[in-house]
C-alpha positions as CSV (number, residue, x, y, z in Angstrom):
1,X,-0.1,-0.1,0.0
2,X,1.3,3.1,-0.9
3,X,1.8,5.3,2.7
4,X,3.6,8.1,0.8
5,X,2.2,11.5,2.0
6,X,-0.1,13.2,-0.3
7,X,-0.8,16.9,-0.5
8,X,-4.3,18.1,0.0
9,X,-5.2,21.4,-1.7
10,X,-8.4,22.9,0.2
11,X,-11.0,24.5,-2.5
12,X,-10.5,27.9,-2.5
13,X,-13.5,29.8,-0.5
14,X,-16.3,31.0,-3.0
15,X,-16.2,34.7,-3.6
16,X,-19.3,36.5,-2.4
17,X,-21.1,38.0,-5.4
18,X,-20.5,42.0,-6.4
19,X,-23.1,44.4,-7.1
20,X,-20.9,46.2,-9.5
21,X,-19.2,44.2,-12.6
22,X,-18.7,44.7,-16.3
23,X,-21.6,42.9,-17.0
24,X,-24.0,44.6,-14.5
25,X,-22.7,48.1,-14.6
26,X,-24.9,49.1,-17.8
27,X,-28.1,47.6,-16.4
28,X,-27.2,49.5,-12.9
29,X,-26.7,52.9,-14.5
30,X,-29.5,52.6,-16.7
31,X,-31.9,51.4,-13.8
32,X,-30.6,54.5,-11.5
33,X,-31.2,57.0,-14.6
34,X,-34.5,55.9,-15.0
35,X,-35.5,56.1,-11.2
36,X,-34.0,59.7,-11.0
37,X,-36.4,60.9,-13.3
38,X,-39.2,58.9,-11.9
39,X,-38.1,60.5,-8.5
40,X,-38.2,63.9,-10.3
41,X,-41.5,63.7,-11.7
42,X,-42.8,62.5,-8.3
43,X,-41.6,65.2,-6.4
44,X,-42.0,68.2,-9.0
45,X,-45.8,67.2,-9.3
46,X,-46.5,67.4,-5.7
47,X,-45.0,70.9,-5.5
48,X,-46.7,72.7,-8.9
49,X,-50.1,70.4,-8.9
50,X,-51.6,72.9,-6.5
51,X,-50.4,75.7,-8.5
52,X,-51.8,73.9,-12.0
53,X,-55.1,73.3,-10.3
54,X,-55.3,76.8,-8.8
55,X,-54.6,78.1,-12.2
56,X,-57.2,76.1,-13.9
57,X,-59.9,77.3,-11.2
58,X,-60.2,73.5,-10.1
59,X,-58.7,73.1,-6.6
60,X,-61.4,71.0,-5.6
61,X,-60.1,68.1,-8.1
62,X,-56.7,68.2,-6.6
63,X,-57.0,64.8,-5.2
64,X,-58.5,63.4,-8.5
65,X,-55.7,64.9,-10.3
66,X,-53.1,63.8,-8.0
67,X,-54.4,60.1,-7.5
68,X,-55.4,59.6,-11.2
69,X,-51.8,58.5,-12.0
70,X,-51.8,56.5,-9.0
71,X,-55.2,54.6,-9.9
72,X,-54.4,54.0,-13.4
73,X,-50.9,52.6,-12.7
74,X,-52.8,49.8,-10.9
75,X,-53.3,48.4,-14.2
76,X,-50.1,48.9,-15.7
77,X,-48.2,47.1,-12.9
78,X,-50.3,43.8,-13.0
79,X,-49.9,44.2,-17.1
80,X,-46.2,44.8,-16.5
81,X,-45.5,42.0,-14.2
82,X,-47.2,39.3,-16.2
83,X,-46.1,40.7,-19.6
84,X,-42.5,40.7,-18.2
85,X,-42.6,37.0,-17.5
86,X,-44.1,36.1,-20.6
87,X,-42.0,38.4,-23.0
88,X,-39.3,39.7,-21.4
89,X,-38.9,43.5,-20.7
90,X,-38.4,45.3,-23.9
91,X,-42.1,45.1,-25.3
92,X,-43.8,46.1,-21.7
93,X,-40.8,48.7,-21.7
94,X,-41.3,50.4,-25.1
95,X,-45.1,50.4,-24.7
96,X,-45.0,52.0,-21.2
97,X,-42.7,54.4,-21.9
98,X,-44.6,55.9,-24.9
99,X,-47.6,56.3,-22.6
100,X,-45.8,57.7,-19.9
101,X,-44.4,60.4,-22.1
102,X,-47.4,61.1,-23.8
103,X,-49.1,61.7,-20.5
104,X,-46.4,64.3,-19.7
105,X,-47.3,66.1,-23.1
106,X,-50.9,66.3,-22.2
107,X,-50.0,67.8,-18.7
108,X,-47.9,70.5,-20.4
109,X,-50.5,71.3,-23.1
110,X,-53.7,70.8,-21.0
111,X,-55.9,73.5,-21.7
112,X,-58.2,72.8,-18.6
113,X,-58.5,70.1,-15.9
114,X,-60.2,67.4,-17.7
115,X,-57.1,67.1,-20.1
116,X,-54.6,67.4,-17.4
117,X,-56.4,64.6,-15.3
118,X,-56.2,62.6,-18.6
119,X,-52.5,63.0,-18.9
120,X,-52.0,62.1,-15.3
121,X,-53.9,58.8,-15.9
122,X,-51.8,58.0,-19.0
123,X,-48.6,58.7,-16.8
124,X,-49.9,56.3,-14.6
125,X,-50.5,53.3,-17.1
126,X,-47.1,53.9,-18.6
127,X,-45.4,54.4,-15.1
128,X,-47.1,51.3,-13.7
129,X,-45.8,49.2,-16.6
130,X,-42.1,50.2,-16.3
131,X,-42.0,50.4,-12.5
132,X,-42.6,46.7,-12.7
133,X,-40.3,46.0,-15.4
134,X,-37.5,47.6,-13.5
135,X,-38.3,45.4,-10.6
136,X,-38.3,42.5,-12.5
137,X,-34.8,43.2,-14.2
138,X,-33.5,43.4,-10.9
139,X,-35.0,40.0,-9.8
140,X,-33.6,38.6,-12.7
141,X,-30.3,40.2,-13.6
142,X,-28.7,40.6,-10.0
143,X,-28.0,37.6,-7.2
144,X,-30.4,37.9,-4.1
145,X,-27.2,38.6,-1.9
146,X,-26.5,42.0,-3.9
147,X,-30.2,43.0,-4.2
148,X,-30.4,44.8,-0.9
149,X,-27.4,47.2,-2.1
150,X,-29.4,47.7,-5.5
151,X,-32.8,48.7,-4.0
152,X,-30.5,51.2,-1.3
153,X,-28.8,52.6,-4.6
154,X,-32.3,52.9,-6.1
155,X,-33.5,54.7,-3.3
156,X,-30.4,57.0,-2.9
157,X,-31.0,57.8,-6.3
158,X,-34.0,59.9,-5.1
159,X,-31.8,62.0,-3.0
160,X,-30.8,64.5,-5.5
161,X,-34.5,64.9,-7.5
162,X,-36.0,65.0,-3.6
163,X,-33.8,68.0,-2.8
164,X,-33.7,69.7,-6.0
165,X,-36.9,68.6,-7.5
166,X,-39.6,70.0,-5.1
167,X,-37.5,73.5,-5.1
168,X,-36.7,73.6,-8.4
169,X,-40.2,72.6,-9.7
170,X,-41.5,75.5,-7.3
171,X,-39.0,78.2,-8.4
172,X,-39.6,77.1,-11.8
173,X,-43.5,77.6,-11.8
174,X,-43.0,80.9,-9.9
175,X,-40.4,82.3,-12.5
176,X,-42.0,80.4,-15.8
177,X,-45.4,78.3,-15.5
178,X,-46.0,75.2,-14.0
179,X,-46.2,73.8,-17.6
180,X,-42.5,74.2,-18.0
181,X,-42.1,71.5,-15.5
182,X,-43.8,69.2,-17.3
183,X,-42.2,69.9,-20.7
184,X,-39.0,69.5,-18.9
185,X,-39.9,66.2,-17.5
186,X,-40.8,64.9,-20.7
187,X,-37.5,65.3,-22.4
188,X,-35.8,64.0,-19.3
189,X,-37.7,61.1,-19.0
190,X,-37.6,60.3,-22.7
191,X,-33.8,60.1,-22.6
192,X,-33.8,58.1,-19.6
193,X,-36.2,55.3,-20.9
194,X,-33.8,55.3,-24.2
195,X,-31.0,54.1,-22.0
196,X,-32.9,51.5,-20.4
197,X,-34.4,50.0,-23.7
198,X,-30.8,49.9,-25.0
199,X,-29.8,47.7,-22.1
200,X,-33.2,45.5,-22.6
201,X,-32.3,45.2,-26.4
202,X,-28.8,43.8,-25.4
203,X,-30.3,40.7,-23.5
204,X,-29.6,41.2,-20.3
205,X,-32.7,39.6,-19.1
206,X,-34.9,36.8,-20.9
207,X,-38.6,35.8,-20.3
208,X,-39.2,32.8,-17.9
209,X,-39.5,29.3,-19.3
210,X,-42.9,28.9,-17.2
211,X,-44.3,32.0,-18.2
212,X,-48.2,33.1,-18.5
213,X,-50.0,32.4,-21.9
214,X,-51.8,35.7,-21.5
215,X,-50.9,39.1,-20.9
216,X,-54.2,40.2,-19.8
217,X,-55.5,37.3,-17.8
218,X,-57.7,37.3,-14.9
219,X,-55.7,39.5,-12.9
220,X,-55.4,41.6,-15.4
221,X,-59.2,42.3,-15.7
222,X,-59.5,42.7,-12.1
223,X,-56.7,45.4,-12.3
224,X,-58.6,47.2,-14.7
225,X,-61.5,46.7,-12.6
226,X,-59.6,48.2,-9.5
227,X,-58.3,51.3,-11.5
228,X,-61.9,51.8,-12.6
229,X,-63.3,51.5,-9.2
230,X,-60.7,54.1,-7.7
231,X,-61.5,56.6,-10.6
232,X,-65.2,56.1,-9.8
233,X,-64.4,56.5,-6.1
234,X,-62.5,59.9,-6.6
235,X,-65.9,61.2,-8.6
236,X,-67.8,60.2,-5.9
237,X,-65.8,62.5,-3.5
238,X,-66.8,65.4,-5.3
239,X,-70.5,64.8,-4.6
240,X,-71.9,67.7,-2.6
241,X,-72.7,67.5,1.3
242,X,-73.2,63.9,2.8
243,X,-73.6,62.2,-0.5
244,X,-69.9,62.4,-1.3
245,X,-68.8,60.4,1.9
246,X,-71.7,57.8,1.5
247,X,-71.0,57.4,-2.1
248,X,-67.2,56.5,-1.4
249,X,-68.0,54.4,1.6
250,X,-70.2,52.2,-1.3
251,X,-67.5,52.3,-3.9
252,X,-65.1,50.9,-1.1
253,X,-67.4,48.1,-0.4
254,X,-66.9,47.1,-3.9
255,X,-63.4,47.6,-4.4
256,X,-62.4,45.4,-1.3
257,X,-63.4,42.1,-3.1
258,X,-61.4,43.0,-6.1
259,X,-58.6,43.8,-3.9
260,X,-58.8,40.5,-2.4
261,X,-58.4,38.9,-5.5
262,X,-55.8,41.1,-6.8
263,X,-53.2,40.9,-4.2
264,X,-51.8,37.6,-2.9
265,X,-54.2,35.2,-0.9
266,X,-54.6,36.2,2.6
267,X,-52.9,39.8,2.3
268,X,-55.9,41.6,3.5
269,X,-56.0,39.3,6.5
270,X,-52.4,39.4,7.0
271,X,-52.0,35.7,6.8
272,X,-48.5,34.4,5.3
273,X,-45.1,36.3,5.8
274,X,-44.8,37.5,2.1
275,X,-48.7,38.8,2.2
276,X,-47.8,40.5,5.6
277,X,-45.1,42.6,3.6
278,X,-47.0,43.4,1.1
279,X,-49.7,45.0,3.3
280,X,-47.0,46.6,5.2
281,X,-45.4,48.2,2.0
282,X,-49.0,49.5,1.3
283,X,-49.2,51.1,4.4
284,X,-46.0,52.5,4.4
285,X,-46.5,54.1,0.8
286,X,-50.0,55.3,2.2
287,X,-48.5,57.2,4.9
288,X,-45.8,58.9,3.1
289,X,-47.4,59.6,-0.1
290,X,-50.9,61.0,1.2
291,X,-49.1,63.0,4.0
292,X,-47.1,64.6,1.4
293,X,-49.5,65.3,-1.3
294,X,-52.0,67.2,1.3
295,X,-49.2,69.0,2.9
296,X,-47.9,70.9,0.0
297,X,-51.6,71.9,-0.5
298,X,-52.3,72.6,2.8
299,X,-49.2,75.0,3.0
300,X,-50.0,76.9,0.0
301,X,-53.7,77.1,0.5
302,X,-54.1,77.5,4.0
303,X,-50.7,79.0,5.1
304,X,-49.9,81.1,2.2
305,X,-46.5,79.9,1.6
306,X,-45.1,80.1,-2.1
307,X,-44.4,76.9,-4.0
308,X,-40.6,77.0,-3.7
309,X,-41.1,77.3,0.4
310,X,-43.6,74.3,0.4
311,X,-41.1,72.4,-1.7
312,X,-38.5,73.2,0.2
313,X,-40.1,71.7,3.7
314,X,-40.8,68.4,1.3
315,X,-37.2,68.4,0.1
316,X,-36.0,68.2,3.5
317,X,-36.9,64.5,4.0
318,X,-34.9,63.7,1.3
319,X,-32.1,63.7,4.0
320,X,-33.6,61.2,6.0
321,X,-34.6,59.2,3.1
322,X,-30.9,58.8,2.0
323,X,-29.6,58.3,5.3
324,X,-32.3,55.1,5.9
325,X,-31.0,53.9,2.6
326,X,-27.2,54.1,3.6
327,X,-28.1,52.6,6.9
328,X,-30.2,49.6,5.8
329,X,-27.6,48.6,2.9
330,X,-24.8,48.1,5.4
331,X,-27.1,45.6,7.5
332,X,-26.7,42.1,6.9
333,X,-29.6,40.3,4.9
334,X,-31.7,37.4,6.0
335,X,-35.5,37.4,6.8
336,X,-35.0,38.1,10.6
337,X,-33.1,41.1,9.7
338,X,-35.4,42.3,7.3
339,X,-38.1,42.3,10.1
340,X,-36.2,44.2,12.6
341,X,-35.4,47.0,10.1
342,X,-38.9,47.0,9.5
343,X,-40.1,47.3,12.9
344,X,-37.6,50.2,13.3
345,X,-38.9,52.1,10.4
346,X,-42.7,51.9,11.2
347,X,-42.5,54.4,14.2
348,X,-40.3,56.6,12.4
349,X,-42.9,56.9,9.4
350,X,-45.7,57.3,11.8
351,X,-44.1,60.7,13.0
352,X,-44.7,62.5,9.8
353,X,-48.6,62.4,9.8
354,X,-48.7,63.0,13.5
355,X,-46.4,66.4,12.9
356,X,-48.5,67.3,10.2
357,X,-51.7,66.9,12.7
358,X,-50.0,69.2,15.1
359,X,-49.3,71.7,12.4
360,X,-52.6,71.7,11.0
361,X,-54.1,72.1,14.7
362,X,-51.7,75.1,15.2
363,X,-50.2,73.4,18.3
364,X,-46.7,73.6,17.2
365,X,-45.2,76.1,14.2
366,X,-44.7,75.1,10.7
367,X,-41.1,74.5,11.5
368,X,-42.0,71.8,13.5
369,X,-42.5,69.6,10.6
370,X,-39.0,69.6,9.4
371,X,-37.6,67.4,11.7
372,X,-40.5,65.0,11.7
373,X,-40.2,64.9,8.0
374,X,-36.5,64.0,8.1
375,X,-37.3,61.1,10.3
376,X,-40.2,59.8,8.0
377,X,-37.7,60.1,5.0
378,X,-35.4,57.8,7.2
379,X,-38.4,55.1,8.1
380,X,-39.0,55.1,4.2
381,X,-35.4,54.6,3.2
382,X,-35.2,51.7,5.1
383,X,-38.9,50.2,4.9
384,X,-38.8,50.6,1.0
385,X,-35.9,48.4,0.4
386,X,-36.3,45.8,2.9
387,X,-40.1,45.2,1.7
388,X,-38.7,44.9,-1.6
389,X,-36.0,42.6,-1.0
390,X,-38.1,40.4,1.8
391,X,-40.8,39.7,-0.6
392,X,-38.6,38.9,-3.6
393,X,-36.7,36.5,-1.6
394,X,-39.8,35.0,-0.5
395,X,-41.5,34.5,-3.7
396,X,-40.9,31.9,-6.2
397,X,-39.1,32.9,-9.1
398,X,-41.7,32.0,-11.7
399,X,-44.0,34.3,-9.6
400,X,-41.7,37.1,-9.1
401,X,-43.2,39.4,-11.4
402,X,-46.5,38.9,-10.1
403,X,-45.4,39.2,-6.3
404,X,-43.5,42.6,-7.6
405,X,-46.8,43.9,-9.1
406,X,-48.6,43.0,-6.1
407,X,-46.1,45.1,-3.8
408,X,-46.8,48.4,-5.8
409,X,-50.4,47.6,-6.8
410,X,-51.1,47.2,-3.2
411,X,-49.6,50.5,-2.6
412,X,-51.5,52.2,-5.3
413,X,-54.9,51.0,-4.0
414,X,-54.2,52.2,-0.3
415,X,-52.7,55.5,-1.7
416,X,-55.3,56.1,-4.2
417,X,-58.4,54.8,-2.2
418,X,-57.3,56.9,0.9
419,X,-56.9,60.2,-1.0
420,X,-60.5,59.9,-2.1
421,X,-61.6,59.4,1.4
422,X,-59.4,62.3,2.2
423,X,-61.1,64.4,-0.7
424,X,-64.5,63.6,0.5
425,X,-63.6,65.0,4.0
426,X,-62.1,67.9,2.4
427,X,-65.2,68.6,0.1
428,X,-67.4,68.1,3.4
429,X,-65.6,70.8,5.1
430,X,-65.4,73.0,2.4
431,X,-61.4,72.7,2.7
432,X,-61.5,74.9,6.0
433,X,-58.1,74.2,8.2
434,X,-60.3,72.1,10.4
435,X,-61.0,69.7,7.7
436,X,-57.1,69.4,7.4
437,X,-56.9,68.6,11.2
438,X,-59.4,65.6,10.2
439,X,-57.4,64.3,7.4
440,X,-54.2,64.1,9.7
441,X,-56.1,62.7,12.6
442,X,-57.2,59.7,10.4
443,X,-53.5,59.4,9.0
444,X,-52.4,59.2,12.4
445,X,-54.5,56.6,13.6
446,X,-53.4,54.6,10.2
447,X,-49.8,55.2,11.5
448,X,-50.5,53.7,14.7
449,X,-52.1,50.5,13.1
450,X,-49.0,50.3,10.9
451,X,-46.5,50.1,14.0
452,X,-49.0,47.5,15.6
453,X,-48.8,45.6,11.9
454,X,-45.0,45.6,11.8
455,X,-44.6,44.2,15.3
456,X,-46.6,41.0,14.5
457,X,-44.9,40.5,11.4
458,X,-43.3,37.0,11.0
459,X,-39.6,36.7,10.3
460,X,-40.0,33.3,8.6
461,X,-42.4,31.1,6.6
462,X,-43.4,30.5,3.0
463,X,-45.0,33.2,0.8
464,X,-48.4,31.3,1.0
465,X,-51.0,30.9,3.4
466,X,-50.4,27.3,4.4
467,X,-52.1,26.3,0.8
468,X,-49.5,26.3,-1.9
469,X,-52.2,25.6,-4.4
470,X,-53.9,28.9,-3.4
471,X,-50.5,30.6,-3.8
472,X,-50.2,28.7,-7.3
473,X,-53.6,29.4,-8.6
474,X,-53.6,33.2,-7.9
475,X,-50.1,33.5,-9.9
476,X,-51.2,31.3,-12.5
477,X,-54.5,33.4,-12.9
478,X,-52.3,36.2,-14.3
């Protein structure tokens, strides 16, 4: 027997995946460019829409104009997810981009509120498609280990637009016109979309082998129904007197069963780990989006602040957002860590509507909203990245498009539906300062509920509700 010593070479340790590589860099840069202009559009519209609606003598329709894009984005998100799974990213990216740009053009040239609201609706459809395409491209292009860092980069990409966008848009509206803001967004968004289209054309991602057979399946029909009901919800909110709130309650009753079928099974009952994350994402988006949307309107219409000054108050939240994104990107992954960070973010986000309530009630000066808005931004910087990452970690690969759609469609329904309720309250109160107190009181109650839900979120578990067939059937309905 050969007893001579033999050297044994240990295998080299596996190198951890890196975010920035030669292959991933073009996609990352293109995605950051698109996200930058999405952020610019979001913050600019928040600042200049009160100016536009006042000039068009349609301030009462502010909520509808703001939420029209959010309501119609729901259909775009669901179609974008299943379309990406079926055909790859390029076809939905082309169509979604064209609709988004057409919507911006209509807003820039709108002779009245009807055309402006129609433009906002087209922005929602196109933007909804493209936002989901971006999420799917991240899930299929980058390994799971680097996705938290990528989502952190996307969150940080909101920093410059969120600092410059509200103030720059307000200043541009004061010096020229609010139409100039939409025209500038049209040019910048067009260039960013061209860059991402080149990445998609290069074959960075392909369609899934087990893709849905139809682009507009059962869930697409449900999404169209939900978008229609959300638009009807905002029309109902404009009815005079008590008719508005009564009609809103009736339409909300019709919307709930549609939402239950559109979202993953068990979402509305908070059953299942991924379902709880989808619900939390909706709550975080609701508190941040609705608080900011009405804060700019309140500060300009009730406190007499200029668009630039109101935009500056909104912009300070970006500092906290960037800090939150930076912090979470340096924390480890894993579902338990995701849960801890989401629980940390919830009370920070809740401070935003609470501070707005105190300002509207004249219990603290306007400056009191600034530190609270910074903390709200920090919470969103953590929560938006970690809810996305955790949900994609739990979702089966063949359903990543569907779960990505659910993350954003749930948030859209929550924001648009809540804004319709708030519009009814403002109409009932004739937009007096007392009505804004009621608006932010309702949002503060929602914030407390969000903290309680975050505290009970499971750190482990399958994405379903205990019935794998139900989850598969829901995904297959796309």
